[in-house]
C-alpha positions in Angstrom: -27.6 -18.7 6.4 -27.8 -15.7 3.9 -24.1 -15.9 3.5 -24.1 -19.6 2.8 -26.9 -19.1 0.2 -24.8 -16.3 -1.6 -21.9 -18.7 -1.5 -24.0 -21.5 -3.1 -25.3 -18.9 -5.8 -21.8 -17.7 -6.7 -20.5 -21.2 -6.9 -23.3 -22.2 -9.2 -22.9 -19.3 -11.3 -19.2 -20.0 -11.7 -19.8 -23.6 -12.7 -22.5 -22.4 -15.3 -20.0 -19.8 -16.5 -17.3 -22.5 -16.7 -19.5 -24.9 -18.7 -20.6 -22.4 -21.3 -16.9 -21.3 -21.7 -15.8 -24.8 -22.2 -18.6 -25.9 -24.7 -19.3 -22.7 -26.5 -17.2 -19.6 -26.2 -13.8 -21.3 -25.6 -13.5 -23.0 -28.9 -14.6 -19.8 -30.7 -12.2 -17.2 -29.1 -11.3 -15.1 -32.1 -7.9 -14.9 -33.6 -8.0 -11.1 -33.0 -8.6 -11.6 -29.1 -5.8 -14.1 -29.1 -3.5 -11.9 -30.8 -4.2 -8.9 -28.5 -3.6 -11.4 -25.5 -0.4 -12.6 -27.0 0.9 -9.1 -27.3 0.5 -8.4 -23.9 2.6 -11.4 -22.6 4.7 -14.3 -23.7 3.8 -17.6 -22.2 6.4 -18.7 -19.8 7.7 -22.1 -19.1 5.9 -24.1 -16.3 7.8 -23.5 -12.9 9.9 -26.6 -12.4 9.2 -27.1 -8.8 5.5 -26.0 -8.3 4.0 -26.3 -11.8 2.8 -22.5 -11.6 3.1 -20.6 -14.9 1.2 -17.6 -14.2 0.1 -16.1 -10.6 -2.1 -13.0 -10.0 -1.7 -11.0 -6.9 -4.3 -8.9 -6.0 -4.3 -5.6 -3.8 -7.1 -3.3 -4.7 -7.5 -1.3 -1.6 -5.6 1.8 -0.2 -2.2 3.3 -1.1 -0.6 2.1 2.0 -2.1 -1.5 1.5 -0.4 -1.6 -1.9 3.1 -0.7 -0.5 2.6 -3.2 2.3 2.0 -5.8 -0.4 5.3 -5.4 -2.0 7.4 -7.6 0.1 4.9 -10.2 -0.7 5.3 -9.5 -4.4 9.2 -9.8 -4.0 8.9 -12.9 -2.0 6.7 -14.4 -4.8 9.4 -13.6 -7.4 12.2 -15.1 -5.3 10.2 -18.3 -4.5 8.8 -18.8 -7.8 11.5 -17.6 -10.1 10.0 -19.4 -13.3 6.6 -18.3 -12.8 5.0 -14.9 -14.5 3.6 -12.6 -11.9 0.7 -10.2 -12.5 -0.9 -7.7 -10.1 -4.5 -6.4 -10.0 -4.3 -3.3 -8.2 -6.6 0.0 -7.8 -6.1 2.6 -10.6 -5.1 5.1 -8.0 -2.3 3.1 -7.0 -0.9 2.2 -10.3 2.1 4.6 -10.1 3.4 3.0 -7.1 4.0 -0.4 -8.9 4.4 0.6 -12.6 8.3 0.4 -12.1 8.2 -2.8 -10.3 10.6 -5.1 -11.6 9.0 -8.3 -10.3 6.0 -7.9 -12.0 5.3 -9.1 -16.0 2.0 -7.0 -16.1 -0.5 -5.1 -14.2 -4.4 -5.1 -14.3 -6.3 -2.2 -13.0 -9.3 -2.4 -10.8 -11.6 0.8 -11.1 -13.7 0.5 -8.1 -16.7 -1.6 -7.1 -18.8 -2.7 -10.0 -17.0 -0.3 -12.4 -15.8 -2.3 -15.7 -15.6 -5.6 -13.7 -17.2 -7.7 -16.4 -14.6 -6.4 -18.9 -11.8 -7.0 -16.2 -12.9 -10.4 -15.8 -13.0 -11.2 -19.5 -9.4 -9.9 -19.8 -8.2 -12.0 -16.7 -9.8 -15.2 -18.4 -7.7 -14.9 -21.5 -4.3 -15.2 -19.3 -5.3 -18.7 -17.9 -3.8 -17.9 -14.3 -2.9 -21.1 -12.5 -3.3 -19.4 -9.0 -4.4 -16.1 -7.4 -3.4 -14.5 -3.9 -5.6 -11.9 -2.4 -3.1 -9.9 -0.4 -5.7 -7.7 1.5 -8.8 -8.8 3.7 -11.5 -6.3 3.4 -12.8 -6.4 -0.2 -14.9 -9.4 -0.9 -15.4 -8.4 -4.7 -11.7 -9.5 -5.3 -12.9 -13.2 -4.6 -15.6 -12.9 -6.8 -13.3 -11.5 -9.6 -10.8 -14.3 -9.1 -13.8 -16.9 -9.3 -15.4 -15.5 -12.4 -11.9 -15.4 -14.1 -11.8 -19.3 -13.7 -8.6 -19.2 -11.7 -8.3 -22.7 -10.1 -6.4 -21.8 -7.0 -7.4 -18.8 -4.8 -5.9 -18.0 -1.6 -7.5 -15.1 0.4 -8.9 -14.0 3.9 -10.6 -16.8 5.6 -12.9 -14.2 7.1 -14.1 -12.9 3.8 -18.1 -13.0 3.3 -17.2 -15.2 0.2 -14.7 -17.4 1.9 -16.5 -20.6 0.7 -15.3 -19.6 -2.8 -11.5 -19.8 -1.6 -9.4 -23.0 -2.2 -6.8 -21.7 0.3 -8.3 -19.7 3.0 -5.9 -17.7 5.0 -6.5 -17.5 8.7 -7.1 -14.0 10.2 -3.8 -12.5 11.7 -3.6 -11.6 15.5 -3.6 -8.1 16.4 0.2 -8.1 16.9 0.9 -9.7 13.4 2.4 -7.2 10.9 0.5 -6.8 7.7 3.6 -7.5 5.7 4.0 -10.9 7.4 0.3 -11.8 6.8 0.7 -10.8 3.2 3.8 -13.1 2.8 1.9 -15.9 4.6 -0.8 -15.8 2.0 1.8 -16.1 -0.8 3.2 -19.2 1.3 -0.2 -21.0 0.5 1.0 -21.5 -2.9 4.2 -23.3 -1.7 4.3 -26.7 -0.3 7.3 -25.8 2.0 8.2 -22.5 3.7 9.0 -19.4 1.7 12.6 -17.9 1.9 12.5 -14.4 2.8 15.3 -12.1 2.6 14.0 -8.7 3.2 10.9 -7.3 4.8 11.2 -3.9 3.5 8.4 -2.3 1.2 9.6 -1.3 -2.2 8.7 1.8 -4.3 10.7 2.3 -7.6 11.0 6.1 -8.7 11.7 7.0 -12.1 14.2 9.7 -13.4 11.3 11.9 -14.8 9.9 12.3 -11.3 13.3 12.9 -9.7 14.2 15.6 -12.3 10.8 17.3 -11.6 11.3 17.4 -8.0 14.9 18.6 -8.3 13.7 21.5 -10.5 11.1 22.2 -8.0 13.1 22.5 -5.0 15.7 24.4 -6.9 13.2 27.1 -7.7 11.9 27.1 -4.1 15.2 27.0 -2.1 17.7 28.4 -4.4 20.9 28.7 -2.4 19.5 27.6 0.9 21.0 24.7 2.8 20.1 22.4 5.7 18.4 18.9 6.0 15.0 18.5 4.4 12.5 17.5 6.9 8.8 16.4 5.3 5.8 16.8 7.3 2.4 15.2 6.8 -0.3 16.3 9.1 -3.2 14.4 7.6 -4.7 11.0 7.7 -7.6 8.9 6.3 -9.6 9.5 9.4 -9.7 12.5 12.0 -8.7 10.2 14.9 -5.3 9.9 13.0 -4.9 13.7 13.1 -2.6 15.6 15.3 -3.5 19.1 16.4 -2.7 21.9 13.9 -1.0 24.3 16.5 1.4 21.5 17.4 2.6 20.9 13.9 3.0 24.8 13.5 5.1 24.9 16.6 7.1 21.6 15.6 8.0 23.3 12.2 9.0 26.4 14.1 11.4 24.6 16.2 12.8 22.3 13.3 13.7 25.5 11.5 15.2 27.2 14.6 17.2 24.5 16.3 18.2 22.1 13.4 18.1 24.5 10.5 16.0 22.3 8.7 14.4 23.1 5.5 10.5 22.1 5.7 8.0 21.0 3.4 4.6 19.7 4.1 3.0 16.8 2.0 -0.3 15.5 1.5 -3.2 14.9 -0.9 -5.4 17.6 -2.4 -8.2 16.9 0.3 -5.6 18.2 3.1 -4.9 21.4 1.4 -7.2 23.5 3.7 -5.5 21.8 6.8 -2.0 22.6 5.4 -2.9 26.2 5.0 -4.2 26.4 8.3 -1.0 25.2 9.8 1.2 27.3 7.7 -0.7 30.4 8.7 0.2 29.7 12.4 3.9 29.1 11.5 6.4 32.0 12.1 8.9 30.7 9.5 8.0 29.7 5.8 7.7 26.1 5.3 7.1 25.0 1.7 3.4 23.7 1.2 3.5 20.9 -1.3 0.1 19.6 -0.1 -2.0 18.6 -3.2 0.9 19.7 -5.4 2.4 16.4 -6.4 1.3 12.7 -7.8 2.2 9.8 -5.8 5.8 9.1 -7.5 6.8 12.7 -7.2 6.0 12.7 -3.6 7.9 9.5 -3.3 10.9 11.4 -5.1 10.7 14.3 -2.6 10.7 11.9 0.2 14.0 10.5 -1.3 15.7 13.8 -0.8 14.4 14.2 2.8 16.8 13.4 5.9 13.5 12.6 7.9 9.7 12.3 7.6 7.5 13.2 10.4 3.9 12.0 9.7 0.7 10.4 11.1 -0.3 6.7 10.3 -1.0 7.3 6.6 -0.2 6.4 3.1 2.8 9.2 3.0 4.3 7.2 5.9 4.4 4.0 4.0 5.8 6.0 0.9 8.6 7.3 3.2 9.3 3.8 4.5 9.3 2.3 1.0 12.0 4.7 -0.3 14.2 4.2 2.9 13.5 7.6 4.3 13.6 7.4 8.3 10.3 8.2 9.8 8.8 9.4 13.1 5.3 8.1 13.1 2.8 9.3 15.3 0.1 6.7 15.9 -3.4 7.2 17.2 -5.9 4.3 17.6 -4.4 1.8 15.4 -1.7 -0.7 16.3 1.7 0.1 15.0 2.7 -3.4 15.6 0.5 -4.2 12.6 0.6 -1.2 10.2 3.7 0.7 11.5 7.4 0.2 10.5 8.3 -3.5 10.4 10.5 -4.6 13.2 12.9 -6.1 10.8 13.2 -3.0 8.3 16.6 -2.0 7.1 16.0 1.8 8.3 15.9 3.0 11.8 12.4 4.4 12.6 10.7 5.8 15.4 6.9 5.3 16.5 5.2 7.5 19.0 2.0 6.5 20.5 0.0 6.7 23.8 -2.1 4.0 25.4 -5.2 5.7 27.3 -7.5 3.3 29.1 -10.1 3.7 26.3 -7.9 2.5 23.5 -8.7 -1.2 24.0 -12.3 -0.6 23.0 -11.9 2.3 20.6 -14.1 2.1 17.5 -11.0 4.2 15.6 -13.8 6.5 13.8 -14.9 8.8 16.5 -13.4 10.4 19.5 -14.6 13.6 20.8 -11.2 14.9 22.2 -9.0 12.7 20.0 -7.2 11.5 23.3 -4.7 9.1 21.6 -3.0 11.8 19.4 -3.5 14.6 21.9 -1.4 12.7 24.5 1.7 13.0 22.2 3.7 16.1 22.8 5.8 18.2 20.7 8.6 17.7 23.1 8.3 14.0 22.6 8.7 14.5 18.9 11.7 16.8 19.2 13.2 14.5 21.5 13.1 11.8 18.5 14.4 14.0 15.9 17.6 14.4 17.5 18.4 10.7 16.8 18.1 11.5 13.1 19.4 14.9 12.4 22.1 17.2 14.4 21.1 20.5 16.1 22.6 23.7 14.5 
């Protein structure tokens, strides 16, 4: 009942907002504001087949979610070639899409209730014909699209503001990959089925980032040779972490048996974890945890022969730059968020299935059983598929 009341209030506010705009603010929009909007974008011709001039794609959650949305962005471009595509993404994910050639513009979301009124005013000026909310766990995105007076809104049918959607997208089954679900959201704009050529994620790296990483590696390794293997031990929640002593043992085995040049990667919050692991290593892997921005990390992963990682943002970055991945999965389902089965690069997923996994809350586990059951020997057996021993 409360949810229905909130939806009714939201619809009422939107109606009043639209009425006020059409009768008062619309005719009085200043030339300065119009000129500023015209500088940002040139009005495109109407899409010949579906009448959509401008489409707003929304992905305002985590780094991994942004990359999981890139196949849907590409699908929208391929199936709506005459429409202008814009993306609303979180400011921390901007680097992942700033070079994306399929987009005509990017709007930044700064967090819940942070500058959203200003964002809505900006979106209104673009008169979007449709919006597609590509993720499913942020009801604020629905409100932003509604207040921006976008007539067609496709999004998660399970949202708390689902009544404000014109095209609700059913919740995917646990075995549906998130890439497929995001593409199906875009298909809500099309009267027929979409033509999908690839399911790979995309991440475009600039020359500046490549030069920066090349210089850094040159200083660190100088005349050393051997395949580069990137290791990411962190994860968004503790239940995704693998034991530190196993990372150290794995690093020693990779250096000894494969002659690998090892580099640990991750975010600044994982720096202490990385230092603890390196203190247990007998060799001298590079510690790049907390050193690089997202695109620099992507440039580093481009150079790697292999990335061994937990279920995390760096896993998605490696997949997006077409670096082979060995992914260690804990409580989450790799069928939905791991490497896509139709990706063009060979990858390996290692997971265990203890009896408690079916009822796991993902957030807390005293023994971290899912990850504890993955052994160093299993990982090393998978490594031999990608790189040769000395």
